[in-house]
mmCIF file of the N, C-alpha and C atoms, coordinates in Angstrom:
data_MODEL
# 
_entry.id   MODEL 
# 
loop_
_atom_site.group_PDB 
_atom_site.id 
_atom_site.type_symbol 
_atom_site.label_atom_id 
_atom_site.label_alt_id 
_atom_site.label_comp_id 
_atom_site.label_asym_id 
_atom_site.label_entity_id 
_atom_site.label_seq_id 
_atom_site.pdbx_PDB_ins_code 
_atom_site.Cartn_x 
_atom_site.Cartn_y 
_atom_site.Cartn_z 
_atom_site.occupancy 
_atom_site.B_iso_or_equiv 
_atom_site.pdbx_formal_charge 
_atom_site.auth_seq_id 
_atom_site.auth_comp_id 
_atom_site.auth_asym_id 
_atom_site.auth_atom_id 
_atom_site.pdbx_PDB_model_num 
ATOM 1   N N  . SER A 1 1  ? -6.701  -8.915  -1.433  1.00 0.00 ? 1  SER A N  1 
ATOM 2   C CA . SER A 1 1  ? -6.006  -10.183 -1.472  1.00 0.00 ? 1  SER A CA 1 
ATOM 3   C C  . SER A 1 1  ? -4.556  -9.964  -1.070  1.00 0.00 ? 1  SER A C  1 
ATOM 4   N N  . THR A 1 2  ? -3.921  -10.996 -0.606  1.00 0.00 ? 2  THR A N  1 
ATOM 5   C CA . THR A 1 2  ? -2.524  -10.884 -0.221  1.00 0.00 ? 2  THR A CA 1 
ATOM 6   C C  . THR A 1 2  ? -1.660  -11.660 -1.188  1.00 0.00 ? 2  THR A C  1 
ATOM 7   N N  . VAL A 1 3  ? -0.436  -11.256 -1.292  1.00 0.00 ? 3  VAL A N  1 
ATOM 8   C CA . VAL A 1 3  ? 0.510   -11.918 -2.179  1.00 0.00 ? 3  VAL A CA 1 
ATOM 9   C C  . VAL A 1 3  ? 1.233   -12.980 -1.364  1.00 0.00 ? 3  VAL A C  1 
ATOM 10  N N  . PRO A 1 4  ? 1.208   -14.237 -1.806  1.00 0.00 ? 4  PRO A N  1 
ATOM 11  C CA . PRO A 1 4  ? 1.921   -15.282 -1.064  1.00 0.00 ? 4  PRO A CA 1 
ATOM 12  C C  . PRO A 1 4  ? 3.397   -14.932 -0.931  1.00 0.00 ? 4  PRO A C  1 
ATOM 13  N N  . PRO A 1 5  ? 4.008   -15.241 0.233   1.00 0.00 ? 5  PRO A N  1 
ATOM 14  C CA . PRO A 1 5  ? 5.425   -14.874 0.443   1.00 0.00 ? 5  PRO A CA 1 
ATOM 15  C C  . PRO A 1 5  ? 6.354   -15.365 -0.659  1.00 0.00 ? 5  PRO A C  1 
ATOM 16  N N  . ARG A 1 6  ? 6.128   -16.528 -1.219  1.00 0.00 ? 6  ARG A N  1 
ATOM 17  C CA . ARG A 1 6  ? 7.036   -17.035 -2.249  1.00 0.00 ? 6  ARG A CA 1 
ATOM 18  C C  . ARG A 1 6  ? 6.978   -16.199 -3.525  1.00 0.00 ? 6  ARG A C  1 
ATOM 19  N N  . ASN A 1 7  ? 5.911   -15.417 -3.715  1.00 0.00 ? 7  ASN A N  1 
ATOM 20  C CA . ASN A 1 7  ? 5.769   -14.604 -4.920  1.00 0.00 ? 7  ASN A CA 1 
ATOM 21  C C  . ASN A 1 7  ? 6.093   -13.130 -4.691  1.00 0.00 ? 7  ASN A C  1 
ATOM 22  N N  . ARG A 1 8  ? 6.388   -12.767 -3.454  1.00 0.00 ? 8  ARG A N  1 
ATOM 23  C CA . ARG A 1 8  ? 6.699   -11.361 -3.178  1.00 0.00 ? 8  ARG A CA 1 
ATOM 24  C C  . ARG A 1 8  ? 8.069   -11.010 -3.719  1.00 0.00 ? 8  ARG A C  1 
ATOM 25  N N  . GLN A 1 9  ? 8.145   -9.833  -4.264  1.00 0.00 ? 9  GLN A N  1 
ATOM 26  C CA . GLN A 1 9  ? 9.418   -9.298  -4.720  1.00 0.00 ? 9  GLN A CA 1 
ATOM 27  C C  . GLN A 1 9  ? 9.548   -7.911  -4.136  1.00 0.00 ? 9  GLN A C  1 
ATOM 28  N N  . LEU A 1 10 ? 10.789  -7.510  -3.851  1.00 0.00 ? 10 LEU A N  1 
ATOM 29  C CA . LEU A 1 10 ? 11.000  -6.140  -3.401  1.00 0.00 ? 10 LEU A CA 1 
ATOM 30  C C  . LEU A 1 10 ? 10.772  -5.229  -4.589  1.00 0.00 ? 10 LEU A C  1 
ATOM 31  N N  . VAL A 1 11 ? 9.890   -4.305  -4.418  1.00 0.00 ? 11 VAL A N  1 
ATOM 32  C CA . VAL A 1 11 ? 9.554   -3.382  -5.494  1.00 0.00 ? 11 VAL A CA 1 
ATOM 33  C C  . VAL A 1 11 ? 9.792   -1.979  -4.992  1.00 0.00 ? 11 VAL A C  1 
ATOM 34  N N  . GLN A 1 12 ? 10.458  -1.198  -5.796  1.00 0.00 ? 12 GLN A N  1 
ATOM 35  C CA . GLN A 1 12 ? 10.606  0.204   -5.464  1.00 0.00 ? 12 GLN A CA 1 
ATOM 36  C C  . GLN A 1 12 ? 10.318  1.022   -6.704  1.00 0.00 ? 12 GLN A C  1 
ATOM 37  N N  . GLU A 1 13 ? 9.707   2.137   -6.504  1.00 0.00 ? 13 GLU A N  1 
ATOM 38  C CA . GLU A 1 13 ? 9.326   2.980   -7.619  1.00 0.00 ? 13 GLU A CA 1 
ATOM 39  C C  . GLU A 1 13 ? 9.412   4.422   -7.160  1.00 0.00 ? 13 GLU A C  1 
ATOM 40  N N  . ALA A 1 14 ? 9.908   5.259   -7.997  1.00 0.00 ? 14 ALA A N  1 
ATOM 41  C CA . ALA A 1 14 ? 9.933   6.684   -7.712  1.00 0.00 ? 14 ALA A CA 1 
ATOM 42  C C  . ALA A 1 14 ? 9.387   7.413   -8.930  1.00 0.00 ? 14 ALA A C  1 
ATOM 43  N N  . ALA A 1 15 ? 8.413   8.248   -8.711  1.00 0.00 ? 15 ALA A N  1 
ATOM 44  C CA . ALA A 1 15 ? 7.848   9.081   -9.763  1.00 0.00 ? 15 ALA A CA 1 
ATOM 45  C C  . ALA A 1 15 ? 8.008   10.524  -9.306  1.00 0.00 ? 15 ALA A C  1 
ATOM 46  N N  . LEU A 1 16 ? 8.781   11.287  -10.025 1.00 0.00 ? 16 LEU A N  1 
ATOM 47  C CA . LEU A 1 16 ? 9.093   12.638  -9.584  1.00 0.00 ? 16 LEU A CA 1 
ATOM 48  C C  . LEU A 1 16 ? 8.210   13.695  -10.232 1.00 0.00 ? 16 LEU A C  1 
ATOM 49  N N  . GLN A 1 17 ? 7.521   13.365  -11.289 1.00 0.00 ? 17 GLN A N  1 
ATOM 50  C CA . GLN A 1 17 ? 6.695   14.322  -12.009 1.00 0.00 ? 17 GLN A CA 1 
ATOM 51  C C  . GLN A 1 17 ? 5.229   14.194  -11.615 1.00 0.00 ? 17 GLN A C  1 
ATOM 52  N N  . PRO A 1 18 ? 4.462   15.278  -11.720 1.00 0.00 ? 18 PRO A N  1 
ATOM 53  C CA . PRO A 1 18 ? 3.017   15.187  -11.462 1.00 0.00 ? 18 PRO A CA 1 
ATOM 54  C C  . PRO A 1 18 ? 2.361   14.173  -12.401 1.00 0.00 ? 18 PRO A C  1 
ATOM 55  N N  . LYS A 1 19 ? 1.291   13.580  -11.916 1.00 0.00 ? 19 LYS A N  1 
ATOM 56  C CA . LYS A 1 19 ? 0.561   12.564  -12.685 1.00 0.00 ? 19 LYS A CA 1 
ATOM 57  C C  . LYS A 1 19 ? -0.936  12.815  -12.555 1.00 0.00 ? 19 LYS A C  1 
ATOM 58  N N  . SER A 1 20 ? -1.687  12.228  -13.472 1.00 0.00 ? 20 SER A N  1 
ATOM 59  C CA . SER A 1 20 ? -3.137  12.205  -13.340 1.00 0.00 ? 20 SER A CA 1 
ATOM 60  C C  . SER A 1 20 ? -3.505  11.082  -12.387 1.00 0.00 ? 20 SER A C  1 
ATOM 61  N N  . GLU A 1 21 ? -4.521  11.297  -11.565 1.00 0.00 ? 21 GLU A N  1 
ATOM 62  C CA . GLU A 1 21 ? -4.928  10.219  -10.657 1.00 0.00 ? 21 GLU A CA 1 
ATOM 63  C C  . GLU A 1 21 ? -5.312  8.966   -11.429 1.00 0.00 ? 21 GLU A C  1 
ATOM 64  N N  . TRP A 1 22 ? -5.787  9.133   -12.663 1.00 0.00 ? 22 TRP A N  1 
ATOM 65  C CA . TRP A 1 22 ? -6.165  7.970   -13.470 1.00 0.00 ? 22 TRP A CA 1 
ATOM 66  C C  . TRP A 1 22 ? -4.944  7.139   -13.845 1.00 0.00 ? 22 TRP A C  1 
ATOM 67  N N  . ASP A 1 23 ? -3.778  7.772   -13.883 1.00 0.00 ? 23 ASP A N  1 
ATOM 68  C CA . ASP A 1 23 ? -2.543  7.060   -14.220 1.00 0.00 ? 23 ASP A CA 1 
ATOM 69  C C  . ASP A 1 23 ? -1.995  6.254   -13.049 1.00 0.00 ? 23 ASP A C  1 
ATOM 70  N N  . ILE A 1 24 ? -2.375  6.613   -11.825 1.00 0.00 ? 24 ILE A N  1 
ATOM 71  C CA . ILE A 1 24 ? -1.743  5.971   -10.672 1.00 0.00 ? 24 ILE A CA 1 
ATOM 72  C C  . ILE A 1 24 ? -2.689  5.223   -9.745  1.00 0.00 ? 24 ILE A C  1 
ATOM 73  N N  . CYS A 1 25 ? -3.997  5.447   -9.849  1.00 0.00 ? 25 CYS A N  1 
ATOM 74  C CA . CYS A 1 25 ? -4.911  4.896   -8.841  1.00 0.00 ? 25 CYS A CA 1 
ATOM 75  C C  . CYS A 1 25 ? -4.855  3.363   -8.761  1.00 0.00 ? 25 CYS A C  1 
ATOM 76  N N  . GLY A 1 26 ? -4.770  2.675   -9.889  1.00 0.00 ? 26 GLY A N  1 
ATOM 77  C CA . GLY A 1 26 ? -4.691  1.218   -9.852  1.00 0.00 ? 26 GLY A CA 1 
ATOM 78  C C  . GLY A 1 26 ? -3.412  0.737   -9.188  1.00 0.00 ? 26 GLY A C  1 
ATOM 79  N N  . GLY A 1 27 ? -2.298  1.367   -9.546  1.00 0.00 ? 27 GLY A N  1 
ATOM 80  C CA . GLY A 1 27 ? -1.014  1.000   -8.953  1.00 0.00 ? 27 GLY A CA 1 
ATOM 81  C C  . GLY A 1 27 ? -0.968  1.275   -7.464  1.00 0.00 ? 27 GLY A C  1 
ATOM 82  N N  . VAL A 1 28 ? -1.534  2.414   -7.049  1.00 0.00 ? 28 VAL A N  1 
ATOM 83  C CA . VAL A 1 28 ? -1.576  2.738   -5.617  1.00 0.00 ? 28 VAL A CA 1 
ATOM 84  C C  . VAL A 1 28 ? -2.377  1.677   -4.877  1.00 0.00 ? 28 VAL A C  1 
ATOM 85  N N  . GLY A 1 29 ? -3.509  1.270   -5.447  1.00 0.00 ? 29 GLY A N  1 
ATOM 86  C CA . GLY A 1 29 ? -4.323  0.227   -4.821  1.00 0.00 ? 29 GLY A CA 1 
ATOM 87  C C  . GLY A 1 29 ? -3.566  -1.084  -4.675  1.00 0.00 ? 29 GLY A C  1 
ATOM 88  N N  . LEU A 1 30 ? -2.833  -1.464  -5.712  1.00 0.00 ? 30 LEU A N  1 
ATOM 89  C CA . LEU A 1 30 ? -2.048  -2.694  -5.642  1.00 0.00 ? 30 LEU A CA 1 
ATOM 90  C C  . LEU A 1 30 ? -0.930  -2.596  -4.601  1.00 0.00 ? 30 LEU A C  1 
ATOM 91  N N  . VAL A 1 31 ? -0.242  -1.470  -4.581  1.00 0.00 ? 31 VAL A N  1 
ATOM 92  C CA . VAL A 1 31 ? 0.843   -1.265  -3.614  1.00 0.00 ? 31 VAL A CA 1 
ATOM 93  C C  . VAL A 1 31 ? 0.305   -1.365  -2.191  1.00 0.00 ? 31 VAL A C  1 
ATOM 94  N N  . LEU A 1 32 ? -0.781  -0.653  -1.915  1.00 0.00 ? 32 LEU A N  1 
ATOM 95  C CA . LEU A 1 32 ? -1.334  -0.651  -0.562  1.00 0.00 ? 32 LEU A CA 1 
ATOM 96  C C  . LEU A 1 32 ? -1.900  -2.017  -0.178  1.00 0.00 ? 32 LEU A C  1 
ATOM 97  N N  . SER A 1 33 ? -2.554  -2.701  -1.107  1.00 0.00 ? 33 SER A N  1 
ATOM 98  C CA . SER A 1 33 ? -3.126  -4.016  -0.783  1.00 0.00 ? 33 SER A CA 1 
ATOM 99  C C  . SER A 1 33 ? -2.041  -5.059  -0.546  1.00 0.00 ? 33 SER A C  1 
ATOM 100 N N  . ALA A 1 34 ? -0.834  -4.819  -1.071  1.00 0.00 ? 34 ALA A N  1 
ATOM 101 C CA . ALA A 1 34 ? 0.289   -5.720  -0.844  1.00 0.00 ? 34 ALA A CA 1 
ATOM 102 C C  . ALA A 1 34 ? 1.041   -5.376  0.444   1.00 0.00 ? 34 ALA A C  1 
ATOM 103 N N  . GLY A 1 35 ? 0.503   -4.405  1.204   1.00 0.00 ? 35 GLY A N  1 
ATOM 104 C CA . GLY A 1 35 ? 1.124   -4.041  2.472   1.00 0.00 ? 35 GLY A CA 1 
ATOM 105 C C  . GLY A 1 35 ? 2.328   -3.129  2.331   1.00 0.00 ? 35 GLY A C  1 
ATOM 106 N N  . GLN A 1 36 ? 2.460   -2.500  1.163   1.00 0.00 ? 36 GLN A N  1 
ATOM 107 C CA . GLN A 1 36 ? 3.575   -1.594  0.915   1.00 0.00 ? 36 GLN A CA 1 
ATOM 108 C C  . GLN A 1 36 ? 3.131   -0.159  1.181   1.00 0.00 ? 36 GLN A C  1 
ATOM 109 N N  . GLN A 1 37 ? 4.053   0.770   1.018   1.00 0.00 ? 37 GLN A N  1 
ATOM 110 C CA . GLN A 1 37 ? 3.751   2.182   1.254   1.00 0.00 ? 37 GLN A CA 1 
ATOM 111 C C  . GLN A 1 37 ? 3.743   2.961   -0.055  1.00 0.00 ? 37 GLN A C  1 
ATOM 112 N N  . TYR A 1 38 ? 2.900   3.990   -0.086  1.00 0.00 ? 38 TYR A N  1 
ATOM 113 C CA . TYR A 1 38 ? 2.873   4.969   -1.169  1.00 0.00 ? 38 TYR A CA 1 
ATOM 114 C C  . TYR A 1 38 ? 2.927   6.323   -0.493  1.00 0.00 ? 38 TYR A C  1 
ATOM 115 N N  . VAL A 1 39 ? 3.979   7.088   -0.747  1.00 0.00 ? 39 VAL A N  1 
ATOM 116 C CA . VAL A 1 39 ? 4.172   8.358   -0.054  1.00 0.00 ? 39 VAL A CA 1 
ATOM 117 C C  . VAL A 1 39 ? 4.425   9.455   -1.085  1.00 0.00 ? 39 VAL A C  1 
ATOM 118 N N  . ARG A 1 40 ? 3.600   10.487  -1.027  1.00 0.00 ? 40 ARG A N  1 
ATOM 119 C CA . ARG A 1 40 ? 3.815   11.646  -1.905  1.00 0.00 ? 40 ARG A CA 1 
ATOM 120 C C  . ARG A 1 40 ? 5.010   12.436  -1.420  1.00 0.00 ? 40 ARG A C  1 
ATOM 121 N N  . LEU A 1 41 ? 5.747   13.032  -2.347  1.00 0.00 ? 41 LEU A N  1 
ATOM 122 C CA . LEU A 1 41 ? 6.937   13.795  -1.987  1.00 0.00 ? 41 LEU A CA 1 
ATOM 123 C C  . LEU A 1 41 ? 6.610   15.080  -1.244  1.00 0.00 ? 41 LEU A C  1 
ATOM 124 N N  . ASP A 1 42 ? 5.409   15.598  -1.426  1.00 0.00 ? 42 ASP A N  1 
ATOM 125 C CA . ASP A 1 42 ? 5.034   16.820  -0.711  1.00 0.00 ? 42 ASP A CA 1 
ATOM 126 C C  . ASP A 1 42 ? 4.458   16.536  0.673   1.00 0.00 ? 42 ASP A C  1 
ATOM 127 N N  . GLY A 1 43 ? 4.391   15.276  1.058   1.00 0.00 ? 43 GLY A N  1 
ATOM 128 C CA . GLY A 1 43 ? 3.911   14.906  2.386   1.00 0.00 ? 43 GLY A CA 1 
ATOM 129 C C  . GLY A 1 43 ? 2.403   14.857  2.540   1.00 0.00 ? 43 GLY A C  1 
ATOM 130 N N  . GLN A 1 44 ? 1.665   15.186  1.497   1.00 0.00 ? 44 GLN A N  1 
ATOM 131 C CA . GLN A 1 44 ? 0.206   15.177  1.561   1.00 0.00 ? 44 GLN A CA 1 
ATOM 132 C C  . GLN A 1 44 ? -0.321  13.750  1.388   1.00 0.00 ? 44 GLN A C  1 
ATOM 133 N N  . PRO A 1 45 ? -1.458  13.451  2.002   1.00 0.00 ? 45 PRO A N  1 
ATOM 134 C CA . PRO A 1 45 ? -2.039  12.114  1.803   1.00 0.00 ? 45 PRO A CA 1 
ATOM 135 C C  . PRO A 1 45 ? -2.559  11.974  0.369   1.00 0.00 ? 45 PRO A C  1 
ATOM 136 N N  . ILE A 1 46 ? -2.548  10.745  -0.117  1.00 0.00 ? 46 ILE A N  1 
ATOM 137 C CA . ILE A 1 46 ? -3.099  10.509  -1.452  1.00 0.00 ? 46 ILE A CA 1 
ATOM 138 C C  . ILE A 1 46 ? -4.624  10.538  -1.350  1.00 0.00 ? 46 ILE A C  1 
ATOM 139 N N  . CYS A 1 47 ? -5.251  11.256  -2.238  1.00 0.00 ? 47 CYS A N  1 
ATOM 140 C CA . CYS A 1 47 ? -6.706  11.395  -2.222  1.00 0.00 ? 47 CYS A CA 1 
ATOM 141 C C  . CYS A 1 47 ? -7.195  11.409  -3.666  1.00 0.00 ? 47 CYS A C  1 
ATOM 142 N N  . PHE A 1 48 ? -8.185  10.587  -3.962  1.00 0.00 ? 48 PHE A N  1 
ATOM 143 C CA . PHE A 1 48 ? -8.717  10.495  -5.316  1.00 0.00 ? 48 PHE A CA 1 
ATOM 144 C C  . PHE A 1 48 ? -10.126 11.077  -5.385  1.00 0.00 ? 48 PHE A C  1 
ATOM 145 N N  . ASN A 1 49 ? -10.624 11.250  -6.599  1.00 0.00 ? 49 ASN A N  1 
ATOM 146 C CA . ASN A 1 49 ? -11.973 11.745  -6.886  1.00 0.00 ? 49 ASN A CA 1 
ATOM 147 C C  . ASN A 1 49 ? -12.185 13.187  -6.459  1.00 0.00 ? 49 ASN A C  1 
ATOM 148 N N  . LEU A 1 50 ? -11.146 13.996  -6.584  1.00 0.00 ? 50 LEU A N  1 
ATOM 149 C CA . LEU A 1 50 ? -11.266 15.432  -6.341  1.00 0.00 ? 50 LEU A CA 1 
ATOM 150 C C  . LEU A 1 50 ? -11.589 16.114  -7.663  1.00 0.00 ? 50 LEU A C  1 
ATOM 151 N N  . PRO A 1 51 ? -12.095 17.355  -7.626  1.00 0.00 ? 51 PRO A N  1 
ATOM 152 C CA . PRO A 1 51 ? -12.390 18.052  -8.888  1.00 0.00 ? 51 PRO A CA 1 
ATOM 153 C C  . PRO A 1 51 ? -11.174 18.160  -9.810  1.00 0.00 ? 51 PRO A C  1 
ATOM 154 N N  . ASP A 1 52 ? -9.992  18.394  -9.245  1.00 0.00 ? 52 ASP A N  1 
ATOM 155 C CA . ASP A 1 52 ? -8.760  18.431  -10.034 1.00 0.00 ? 52 ASP A CA 1 
ATOM 156 C C  . ASP A 1 52 ? -8.118  17.047  -9.934  1.00 0.00 ? 52 ASP A C  1 
ATOM 157 N N  . THR A 1 53 ? -8.075  16.320  -11.034 1.00 0.00 ? 53 THR A N  1 
ATOM 158 C CA . THR A 1 53 ? -7.579  14.936  -11.012 1.00 0.00 ? 53 THR A CA 1 
ATOM 159 C C  . THR A 1 53 ? -6.057  14.848  -11.109 1.00 0.00 ? 53 THR A C  1 
ATOM 160 N N  . ARG A 1 54 ? -5.375  15.986  -11.158 1.00 0.00 ? 54 ARG A N  1 
ATOM 161 C CA . ARG A 1 54 ? -3.919  15.975  -11.252 1.00 0.00 ? 54 ARG A CA 1 
ATOM 162 C C  . ARG A 1 54 ? -3.320  15.840  -9.857  1.00 0.00 ? 54 ARG A C  1 
ATOM 163 N N  . ILE A 1 55 ? -2.390  14.912  -9.697  1.00 0.00 ? 55 ILE A N  1 
ATOM 164 C CA . ILE A 1 55 ? -1.642  14.757  -8.462  1.00 0.00 ? 55 ILE A CA 1 
ATOM 165 C C  . ILE A 1 55 ? -0.374  15.588  -8.663  1.00 0.00 ? 55 ILE A C  1 
ATOM 166 N N  . PRO A 1 56 ? -0.248  16.739  -7.974  1.00 0.00 ? 56 PRO A N  1 
ATOM 167 C CA . PRO A 1 56 ? 0.831   17.676  -8.285  1.00 0.00 ? 56 PRO A CA 1 
ATOM 168 C C  . PRO A 1 56 ? 2.211   17.256  -7.802  1.00 0.00 ? 56 PRO A C  1 
ATOM 169 N N  . SER A 1 57 ? 2.273   16.231  -7.002  1.00 0.00 ? 57 SER A N  1 
ATOM 170 C CA . SER A 1 57 ? 3.546   15.825  -6.423  1.00 0.00 ? 57 SER A CA 1 
ATOM 171 C C  . SER A 1 57 ? 3.958   14.458  -6.936  1.00 0.00 ? 57 SER A C  1 
ATOM 172 N N  . GLY A 1 58 ? 5.244   14.247  -7.030  1.00 0.00 ? 58 GLY A N  1 
ATOM 173 C CA . GLY A 1 58 ? 5.752   12.913  -7.296  1.00 0.00 ? 58 GLY A CA 1 
ATOM 174 C C  . GLY A 1 58 ? 5.564   12.061  -6.046  1.00 0.00 ? 58 GLY A C  1 
ATOM 175 N N  . ALA A 1 59 ? 5.984   10.803  -6.115  1.00 0.00 ? 59 ALA A N  1 
ATOM 176 C CA . ALA A 1 59 ? 5.793   9.893   -4.991  1.00 0.00 ? 59 ALA A CA 1 
ATOM 177 C C  . ALA A 1 59 ? 6.814   8.775   -5.049  1.00 0.00 ? 59 ALA A C  1 
ATOM 178 N N  . VAL A 1 60 ? 6.928   8.075   -3.945  1.00 0.00 ? 60 VAL A N  1 
ATOM 179 C CA . VAL A 1 60 ? 7.713   6.848   -3.898  1.00 0.00 ? 60 VAL A CA 1 
ATOM 180 C C  . VAL A 1 60 ? 6.822   5.751   -3.342  1.00 0.00 ? 60 VAL A C  1 
ATOM 181 N N  . ALA A 1 61 ? 7.098   4.513   -3.760  1.00 0.00 ? 61 ALA A N  1 
ATOM 182 C CA . ALA A 1 61 ? 6.283   3.386   -3.313  1.00 0.00 ? 61 ALA A CA 1 
ATOM 183 C C  . ALA A 1 61 ? 7.155   2.157   -3.160  1.00 0.00 ? 61 ALA A C  1 
ATOM 184 N N  . GLY A 1 62 ? 6.788   1.310   -2.213  1.00 0.00 ? 62 GLY A N  1 
ATOM 185 C CA . GLY A 1 62 ? 7.496   0.062   -1.984  1.00 0.00 ? 62 GLY A CA 1 
ATOM 186 C C  . GLY A 1 62 ? 7.506   -0.278  -0.506  1.00 0.00 ? 62 GLY A C  1 
ATOM 187 N N  . PRO A 1 63 ? 8.373   -1.210  -0.097  1.00 0.00 ? 63 PRO A N  1 
ATOM 188 C CA . PRO A 1 63 ? 8.488   -1.547  1.317   1.00 0.00 ? 63 PRO A CA 1 
ATOM 189 C C  . PRO A 1 63 ? 8.939   -0.324  2.122   1.00 0.00 ? 63 PRO A C  1 
ATOM 190 N N  . ALA A 1 64 ? 8.519   -0.243  3.379   1.00 0.00 ? 64 ALA A N  1 
ATOM 191 C CA . ALA A 1 64 ? 8.778   0.936   4.212   1.00 0.00 ? 64 ALA A CA 1 
ATOM 192 C C  . ALA A 1 64 ? 10.253  1.323   4.235   1.00 0.00 ? 64 ALA A C  1 
ATOM 193 N N  . SER A 1 65 ? 11.147  0.354   4.390   1.00 0.00 ? 65 SER A N  1 
ATOM 194 C CA . SER A 1 65 ? 12.572  0.686   4.481   1.00 0.00 ? 65 SER A CA 1 
ATOM 195 C C  . SER A 1 65 ? 13.095  1.268   3.170   1.00 0.00 ? 65 SER A C  1 
ATOM 196 N N  . LEU A 1 66 ? 12.645  0.736   2.038   1.00 0.00 ? 66 LEU A N  1 
ATOM 197 C CA . LEU A 1 66 ? 13.079  1.271   0.755   1.00 0.00 ? 66 LEU A CA 1 
ATOM 198 C C  . LEU A 1 66 ? 12.476  2.640   0.485   1.00 0.00 ? 66 LEU A C  1 
ATOM 199 N N  . VAL A 1 67 ? 11.219  2.837   0.873   1.00 0.00 ? 67 VAL A N  1 
ATOM 200 C CA . VAL A 1 67 ? 10.585  4.146   0.714   1.00 0.00 ? 67 VAL A CA 1 
ATOM 201 C C  . VAL A 1 67 ? 11.373  5.192   1.495   1.00 0.00 ? 67 VAL A C  1 
ATOM 202 N N  . ARG A 1 68 ? 11.742  4.858   2.725   1.00 0.00 ? 68 ARG A N  1 
ATOM 203 C CA . ARG A 1 68 ? 12.530  5.773   3.556   1.00 0.00 ? 68 ARG A CA 1 
ATOM 204 C C  . ARG A 1 68 ? 13.854  6.121   2.864   1.00 0.00 ? 68 ARG A C  1 
ATOM 205 N N  . ASN A 1 69 ? 14.543  5.094   2.351   1.00 0.00 ? 69 ASN A N  1 
ATOM 206 C CA . ASN A 1 69 ? 15.820  5.325   1.675   1.00 0.00 ? 69 ASN A CA 1 
ATOM 207 C C  . ASN A 1 69 ? 15.659  6.166   0.412   1.00 0.00 ? 69 ASN A C  1 
ATOM 208 N N  . LEU A 1 70 ? 14.622  5.886   -0.368  1.00 0.00 ? 70 LEU A N  1 
ATOM 209 C CA . LEU A 1 70 ? 14.373  6.680   -1.572  1.00 0.00 ? 70 LEU A CA 1 
ATOM 210 C C  . LEU A 1 70 ? 14.092  8.132   -1.227  1.00 0.00 ? 70 LEU A C  1 
ATOM 211 N N  . LEU A 1 71 ? 13.263  8.360   -0.219  1.00 0.00 ? 71 LEU A N  1 
ATOM 212 C CA . LEU A 1 71 ? 12.943  9.732   0.190   1.00 0.00 ? 71 LEU A CA 1 
ATOM 213 C C  . LEU A 1 71 ? 14.196  10.473  0.638   1.00 0.00 ? 71 LEU A C  1 
ATOM 214 N N  . GLU A 1 72 ? 15.032  9.813   1.417   1.00 0.00 ? 72 GLU A N  1 
ATOM 215 C CA . GLU A 1 72 ? 16.283  10.434  1.869   1.00 0.00 ? 72 GLU A CA 1 
ATOM 216 C C  . GLU A 1 72 ? 17.173  10.784  0.681   1.00 0.00 ? 72 GLU A C  1 
ATOM 217 N N  . GLY A 1 73 ? 17.309  9.856   -0.273  1.00 0.00 ? 73 GLY A N  1 
ATOM 218 C CA . GLY A 1 73 ? 18.128  10.105  -1.447  1.00 0.00 ? 73 GLY A CA 1 
ATOM 219 C C  . GLY A 1 73 ? 17.600  11.247  -2.301  1.00 0.00 ? 73 GLY A C  1 
ATOM 220 N N  . ILE A 1 74 ? 16.298  11.299  -2.484  1.00 0.00 ? 74 ILE A N  1 
ATOM 221 C CA . ILE A 1 74 ? 15.684  12.370  -3.276  1.00 0.00 ? 74 ILE A CA 1 
ATOM 222 C C  . ILE A 1 74 ? 15.891  13.709  -2.583  1.00 0.00 ? 74 ILE A C  1 
ATOM 223 N N  . ARG A 1 75 ? 15.680  13.755  -1.291  1.00 0.00 ? 75 ARG A N  1 
ATOM 224 C CA . ARG A 1 75 ? 15.846  15.015  -0.550  1.00 0.00 ? 75 ARG A CA 1 
ATOM 225 C C  . ARG A 1 75 ? 17.304  15.475  -0.564  1.00 0.00 ? 75 ARG A C  1 
ATOM 226 N N  . GLU A 1 76 ? 18.240  14.543  -0.481  1.00 0.00 ? 76 GLU A N  1 
ATOM 227 C CA . GLU A 1 76 ? 19.659  14.904  -0.562  1.00 0.00 ? 76 GLU A CA 1 
ATOM 228 C C  . GLU A 1 76 ? 19.983  15.520  -1.920  1.00 0.00 ? 76 GLU A C  1 
ATOM 229 N N  . LYS A 1 77 ? 19.455  14.923  -2.979  1.00 0.00 ? 77 LYS A N  1 
ATOM 230 C CA . LYS A 1 77 ? 19.699  15.458  -4.335  1.00 0.00 ? 77 LYS A CA 1 
ATOM 231 C C  . LYS A 1 77 ? 19.088  16.840  -4.496  1.00 0.00 ? 77 LYS A C  1 
ATOM 232 N N  . GLN A 1 78 ? 17.939  17.072  -3.884  1.00 0.00 ? 78 GLN A N  1 
ATOM 233 C CA . GLN A 1 78 ? 17.277  18.361  -4.005  1.00 0.00 ? 78 GLN A CA 1 
ATOM 234 C C  . GLN A 1 78 ? 18.039  19.460  -3.283  1.00 0.00 ? 78 GLN A C  1 
ATOM 235 N N  . THR A 1 79 ? 18.806  19.118  -2.261  1.00 0.00 ? 79 THR A N  1 
ATOM 236 C CA . THR A 1 79 ? 19.543  20.129  -1.505  1.00 0.00 ? 79 THR A CA 1 
ATOM 237 C C  . THR A 1 79 ? 20.944  20.375  -2.078  1.00 0.00 ? 79 THR A C  1 
ATOM 238 N N  . GLU A 1 80 ? 21.381  19.571  -3.040  1.00 0.00 ? 80 GLU A N  1 
ATOM 239 C CA . GLU A 1 80 ? 22.713  19.748  -3.636  1.00 0.00 ? 80 GLU A CA 1 
ATOM 240 C C  . GLU A 1 80 ? 22.740  20.936  -4.553  1.00 0.00 ? 80 GLU A C  1 
# 
């Protein structure tokens, strides 16, 4: 389903710690179905139903431009 434009809000989220796939799978589905991005910090694609249910990398989610800005900010902090 799509979110009507009048109800869309800019959403940004950053999760820096590893998570269980059970903790994030619903949110990832909602983010992607709303046409937003979900990007793992390690650059790996998100994949569910693996033997190890732990997602070892943090992630950022939201509109493409905000995801890009969050990733840049996180990477800058990591190099300081």
